[in-house]
N, C-alpha and C positions, 0 to 999 in steps of 0.2 A: 551655431550655424548661421544664424541671422547676422551676427556681428562680423563673421568672416566675410560675408557678402556686402558689408557696408550698411547694414540696417541696425537700428536700435532693437533691443530685446522686446520692446513693447510695440514695435512696428506691425502694421497690418500689411500683408502681401497678397497679391492676386494668386489665383490657382496656377496660372501660367508660370509665374515667378517661382512658386513653390515647386512645381514639377521640374523646372530648369535647375533648381538647387539640389533636389534629392535624386534625380534620375542618374547622375554619374555614380553616386554612392551605391545605388541599388544595382545598376548594371555592372559594377566592378566586382560584385559578389560572385563567387563560383557556385552555381546551382548544384553541381555534383557534391561539393563539400557540405552544402546545406542539407541535401538529401541523405548523405552519409550520417550526419549528426542525428537527423530525425530517425533514421533506421536504427541506430544504436540505442535510442530511447525505447523503441519497441522491442528490440532484441535483448530482453532482460538477462538471458543466460549467456549472452555473448558467443553463441554458437554459429552465428551467421544466418539465422533463420528467425522469422516471426511465426510463432506457432498460434494455434487457436487459443491456448491459455494466455499467451502474451497479449493477444488482441482483446480477449475478454477482460483481462486485468486493466489494460489501458482504458477501455471503454468505461469500466466501473470508476476508475480514477478521475476521469473527466466528466462523470455524471451522465453518461449516455446509457440509457436503459435499452439494450439490444438483446434480443433473444439469441439462444445458441444457433438457431436456424439462420438468423440474419448474419451472425458472425461467420458461420460456415460459408454462406453465400458470398460474403466479402472475400474470403480466402479463395474460394473456387473461381471467382471472377478473374483473379490474377495468377493463379497457380498453374502455370503452363506445363510444368513437369509432373503435376498431379501427385506431389509428395505430401500434401496436406499441410504445407508451410510455405511461407513466402521468402524467397532468397532476396538478397540485396537488389539484384537486377529486376526481379519481378516486382518488388516494392517500388523501385524507381519508375518502372514502366507504367504502373497503375497511377502513380501520383502525376506523372507527366500527361497521361491520357486524360485524366480528370480535368486538368487545368489547361491543357494544350501546351503549356510551357511552365517552367519554374521561375518564379519571381513575381514582382508586382504587376498586376494587370491594370494598365492605364485606362482601358475602356470603361471601367466602373467609375473612375475618377472623372473621366471626360464627360460623363453625364451631368456633372455639376456645371453650373454656369461659370465660365472662365472670367467673367467680368466682376464677380463678387470678390470681396476681400475676406480673409480669414485670420 
Protein backbone atom coordinates (compact mmCIF):
# COMPACT_ATOMS: atom_id res chain seq x y z
CA UNK A 1 0.00 0.00 0.00
CA UNK A 2 2.82 2.40 0.80
CA UNK A 3 4.52 1.67 -2.51
CA UNK A 4 1.29 2.32 -4.43
CA UNK A 5 1.14 5.75 -2.82
CA UNK A 6 4.74 6.58 -3.73
CA UNK A 7 6.34 5.74 -0.39
CA UNK A 8 9.18 3.34 0.36
CA UNK A 9 8.21 0.34 2.47
CA UNK A 10 10.30 1.67 5.36
CA UNK A 11 8.83 5.20 5.17
CA UNK A 12 7.19 6.77 8.16
CA UNK A 13 3.85 8.44 7.52
CA UNK A 14 1.64 10.72 9.57
CA UNK A 15 -1.65 9.58 10.99
CA UNK A 16 -3.45 11.91 8.59
CA UNK A 17 -1.71 10.28 5.63
CA UNK A 18 -2.46 6.82 6.97
CA UNK A 19 -6.15 7.68 7.34
CA UNK A 20 -6.25 9.10 3.81
CA UNK A 21 -4.72 5.87 2.48
CA UNK A 22 -6.93 3.33 4.29
CA UNK A 23 -10.25 5.15 4.48
CA UNK A 24 -11.30 4.40 0.86
CA UNK A 25 -10.60 0.69 1.39
CA UNK A 26 -12.58 0.56 4.59
CA UNK A 27 -15.49 2.60 3.26
CA UNK A 28 -15.71 0.45 0.14
CA UNK A 29 -16.52 -2.63 2.21
CA UNK A 30 -20.15 -3.65 2.44
CA UNK A 31 -21.08 -3.76 6.14
CA UNK A 32 -24.06 -6.04 5.52
CA UNK A 33 -21.77 -8.62 3.89
CA UNK A 34 -19.37 -8.37 6.82
CA UNK A 35 -22.21 -8.92 9.30
CA UNK A 36 -23.57 -11.83 7.27
CA UNK A 37 -20.16 -13.53 7.44
CA UNK A 38 -19.98 -12.94 11.18
CA UNK A 39 -23.51 -14.26 11.68
CA UNK A 40 -22.64 -17.43 9.78
CA UNK A 41 -19.70 -18.05 12.14
CA UNK A 42 -22.10 -17.98 15.09
CA UNK A 43 -24.88 -19.95 13.35
CA UNK A 44 -23.09 -23.28 13.58
CA UNK A 45 -26.07 -25.38 12.45
CA UNK A 46 -26.77 -23.12 9.49
CA UNK A 47 -30.43 -22.85 10.44
CA UNK A 48 -30.59 -19.07 10.35
CA UNK A 49 -30.50 -18.57 14.12
CA UNK A 50 -27.94 -18.10 16.87
CA UNK A 51 -29.02 -20.24 19.80
CA UNK A 52 -27.94 -20.16 23.42
CA UNK A 53 -25.73 -23.19 22.71
CA UNK A 54 -24.12 -21.42 19.73
CA UNK A 55 -23.36 -18.38 21.84
CA UNK A 56 -22.02 -20.51 24.69
CA UNK A 57 -19.74 -22.45 22.33
CA UNK A 58 -18.37 -19.27 20.73
CA UNK A 59 -17.76 -17.70 24.15
CA UNK A 60 -15.78 -20.76 25.22
CA UNK A 61 -13.83 -20.80 21.93
CA UNK A 62 -12.67 -17.21 22.40
CA UNK A 63 -11.90 -17.72 26.09
CA UNK A 64 -14.75 -15.67 27.55
CA UNK A 65 -15.94 -17.08 30.85
CA UNK A 66 -19.60 -16.08 30.87
CA UNK A 67 -22.27 -17.63 33.03
CA UNK A 68 -25.39 -19.14 31.50
CA UNK A 69 -27.32 -16.22 33.00
CA UNK A 70 -25.08 -13.69 31.25
CA UNK A 71 -25.47 -15.52 27.93
CA UNK A 72 -29.26 -15.63 28.31
CA UNK A 73 -29.24 -11.90 29.10
CA UNK A 74 -27.29 -11.25 25.89
CA UNK A 75 -29.87 -13.13 23.84
CA UNK A 76 -32.80 -11.53 25.68
CA UNK A 77 -31.43 -8.05 24.97
CA UNK A 78 -31.77 -8.58 21.20
CA UNK A 79 -34.45 -11.26 20.89
CA UNK A 80 -37.37 -9.13 19.72
CA UNK A 81 -39.66 -12.03 18.84
CA UNK A 82 -38.87 -13.90 22.08
CA UNK A 83 -38.06 -17.23 20.43
CA UNK A 84 -34.89 -17.69 22.55
CA UNK A 85 -32.61 -17.33 19.53
CA UNK A 86 -31.22 -14.49 17.43
CA UNK A 87 -32.27 -14.19 13.81
CA UNK A 88 -29.94 -12.61 11.28
CA UNK A 89 -31.79 -9.28 11.55
CA UNK A 90 -31.78 -9.30 15.36
CA UNK A 91 -28.05 -10.06 15.31
CA UNK A 92 -27.34 -7.21 12.88
CA UNK A 93 -29.46 -4.80 14.90
CA UNK A 94 -27.62 -5.51 18.16
CA UNK A 95 -24.20 -5.21 16.53
CA UNK A 96 -25.15 -1.89 14.94
CA UNK A 97 -26.69 -0.66 18.19
CA UNK A 98 -23.54 -1.42 20.14
CA UNK A 99 -21.22 0.41 17.78
CA UNK A 100 -23.60 2.93 16.24
CA UNK A 101 -22.46 1.79 12.81
CA UNK A 102 -20.47 -0.98 11.25
CA UNK A 103 -16.93 -0.30 10.19
CA UNK A 104 -13.87 1.41 11.56
CA UNK A 105 -14.49 4.11 14.11
CA UNK A 106 -12.17 7.00 13.37
CA UNK A 107 -12.90 8.77 16.66
CA UNK A 108 -10.65 6.30 18.51
CA UNK A 109 -7.86 6.94 16.03
CA UNK A 110 -8.45 10.70 16.13
CA UNK A 111 -7.46 10.72 19.78
CA UNK A 112 -3.89 10.11 18.68
CA UNK A 113 -1.80 13.09 17.73
CA UNK A 114 -1.96 13.63 13.97
CA UNK A 115 1.50 15.21 14.01
CA UNK A 116 3.24 12.00 14.99
CA UNK A 117 4.64 9.57 12.48
CA UNK A 118 4.17 5.80 12.70
